[in-house]
N, C-alpha and C positions, 0 to 999 in steps of 0.2 A: 806299695801304692794301692794294691788291691785292697789292702786292709783299710787304707785311708778312704777310698771311695765307698767301701762297704759301710764304714762308720757314718759318712755323710748321708748315705742313702737311708740308713736307719734313723738318723736324726730328722731327716725330711719327712719320712713316713710317720714318725711320732708326732711331729708338729701338725701334719695334715689330719691325723687321727684326732688330735686335741681340738683342732678347729671344727672338725665334724661333730664332735661331742658337744661343743658349745652351741652350735647351730641347733642341734636336736633339743637341747635344754631350753633354748629361747622359744622354739616353736611350741614346745610343750606348755611353757608358761602362757603363751598367747591363746591357746585353745581353752574354752570354758569347760568346767566339769560337766559330766553327763547330766546331773540334776539341773544345772543351770541351762543347758540346751533345751531340756524339756519345758522348764519354766518359761523360757523366752518364747518357745513355740506356742505354748498355751496362751501367753499374754497376747501374742499377735492374733491368734484365733478369736480370743474374747473381744479384742478391739474390732475385729472384722464383723462379728455378730452383734455387738452392742448397738442399741438404737442411738441415732444421732440427736443431739440436743437441738431444740427449735431455736432458730435465730430470732432475737428480739427485733421488732420493727417499730418505727415511730408511728403513733396513731394518726390516722387521716381524718378528713372531715366526715367520712361515712362511718366512722367508728361510733357505735351506739353509746359506749361509755363516755366518750368525749362529748357527745351531744347532751347527754344527761348531766354531765358535770357543768357544762356551760349554762344549761337551763337553771340548775340550782344556784349558780353564782348570780345570774340575772334576777332570780326571785329574791335572793338575799339582799341585793343592792336596792331593789324596789321596796322591799319591806323596811329597810333602814331609812330610805328617803321619806316614806310615809310616816314612820314613827317620829322622825325629826320634825316634820311639818305639823304633826298632831300635838307635839309638845310645845310648839310655838304658837299657841292660841292667844295671841295678844292683839290689841287694837290700838292704832295710833290716835291719840287725842292731844288737845292743846292744854298746856299748863302755863300759869302766869310766870314769866321770867322775872317780874318785879311786881310790887303792889299796884293794883289798878283801882282807881277811885271812880265813884259815880260821876257821870258827865264827861269823863276824860275820853278823848279820841284815842282809840286803840290802834296801834300799828304793828307791823310784822315783828319788830324787835321786842315788843312787849310780850310775845308768846313764844313758847318753845314746844315742839312736838315731842311727845314721849309715848312709849309703848307700854301699855298696862294690860293686865288680865282683867277683863270687864265682867263684873257680876251684874251690874245695873245695865239696862238697855242703852245702846249706843246713842239714841236720840237725846239722852239726858246731858250729854257732854258735847263740846265743840269738836267736830271731826278734824283730826290732825292731817288728813290728806287733802283738804280743801283750802285754797288760799283765802286770806282774809279780805273781805269786801272793803273797798275804799269808803271812808266816812263812817266806819263802825265806831260806835260810842258805847262806853260801859254804862249799863243801867243800874248796876249795884257794885259794891266793893268786892274785889277778888284778891285774896291774900297771895303773897309771893309763894310759888310752889304749888298752889292749889289748882286742881283740875278745873278748867273753865266750864261752868254750866252753860248749856246752849242758850238759856233764857237770860243770861247775865249781860249779853251784848245785844245791841240793836242800832237803830238809826238815831240821828240827832233829834228828830222830832219825838221819837219815843223817849229819849232822855229828858226832854223838856216837859212832856206830858205827865200828868199825875193821875192816879186812880182815886176817885172820890166815891164814897158810898151815899146813895140817895134812896129815900124811902118812896115806894110806889105801891099801887094797888096789888095785892097778892095774886089776883086772877091774871092781871096783865103781866106780872113778873114771870109766870109760868110759860108765857109765849116766847120768851127770849132765850137765846143760847149764846154761849161765848163766841164773840166775833160779830155779833149782830150790829149793824150800823143803825143808829137811831138819832132822831131829833129830840131835844129836850125842851119841853114846854113848861112854863111856870105860871101858876095862878096865885097871885099874892092876896093876902087878907085885905078885906075892905075895912079901913079904920072907921068909916062913917056908919057902919052897920052894927047893930047890937047882936051879939052872939057870933057864930061862925059863918062868915060870908066871904066870898072871894071875888076878886076882880076878874075881868076877862083874861083868858090865857094869852101869853105872849111867848114868842120864840126866844129861849134863853141860849141854846147851843145847838148847832147843826152838825150832823154827821159825826156824832160821838160813837165810840166803840164800847160794847158791853164786854167787861173783863171777867165778871163772875156773876152767877145767878144764885138765888136761894135754893139750896138743896139740903138733904139730910146730912150730907158729908161735911159741908162747910159751916152749917149752922147760922147763916146770915139771917138776921131778923131785926125788925125795928119796932117791936111791940105789937099789941093787938090791932089788927086791921091794916097793918103796914108790912111790907116785905122789902128787904134791902137788896139793891142791885148795884154792883160796882161798875162804874163807867170811867173810861179813860178820857180825861179832860185836858185840853191844852193849858199850859202854865198860866197864860194871861187870862183865862176864864175860871180858874179854880176859885178865886175869891168870890165871884158872883154866885157860883153854885153853892158854896158853903154858906154864904149870907142868906140865900133863899131858904136853905134847909133850916138854919138857925131861927129864922123869923117865922117858921111854921107855914111857909107857902106850900101849895100843892104842886108836886112835880109829876109830870106825865111823860113817859117815853113813847115815841111814835116811830115805828120802823121807817127809815129813810128810803124813799123810792130809789131803786137801783143799787141799794147798799148791799154789801156782802153779808149773807146770812140773814137778810131781812125776812120778816114774816108778814103775812097778809092780815 
């Protein structure tokens, strides 16, 4: 039995020794090499002494760069608006929606506003921003799609009235301007007299309007000793004026008292 106990004791001791060796080997495996311990120590020291990175912060209203950026954006937007407005240098005027004939009463549906780039002065065409006055009448023909000249429309009386050229004394013609209101007097030839003789003057037309005067630009003339003046005459008096001119009567224009543009 002693031998049996001795054998068991030896086996127990051998197993304990083996377990002790395995623990020693496991501990050795977990410990880093000497070089790794130094490297790990140096790395920790470097991390301790290295400067910390600055943390990014969202820009605030007091940040100069943000204010400068906003100012640049505002200037860019303002410049774009100004450029767009400068490129749209157009003017609204009226164009004929259909053909307009002289004497025709013009209504809103006969015109259409269009925006055009104007080279001529605005006053030459009918302003497209203003409503059409009631009773407007065409004074001359306007083709479909044509821009409506300001002088092509007027009142019913203007449509009925006609412009007649009458010969008068050149010195008297120089005293009139366009728009002068005048009375027209006529001195007819005396058929009972030999040579050139005239009867007493009589009023042929009152409150007529001078439409044009003889100037170097229009070249109005009626021969030696006579100058041509264009006068707006009502339609029912046009025949009488033309007859007086054709019969060689002497016509005299006298400024009408209180008339617009009258001269003394």
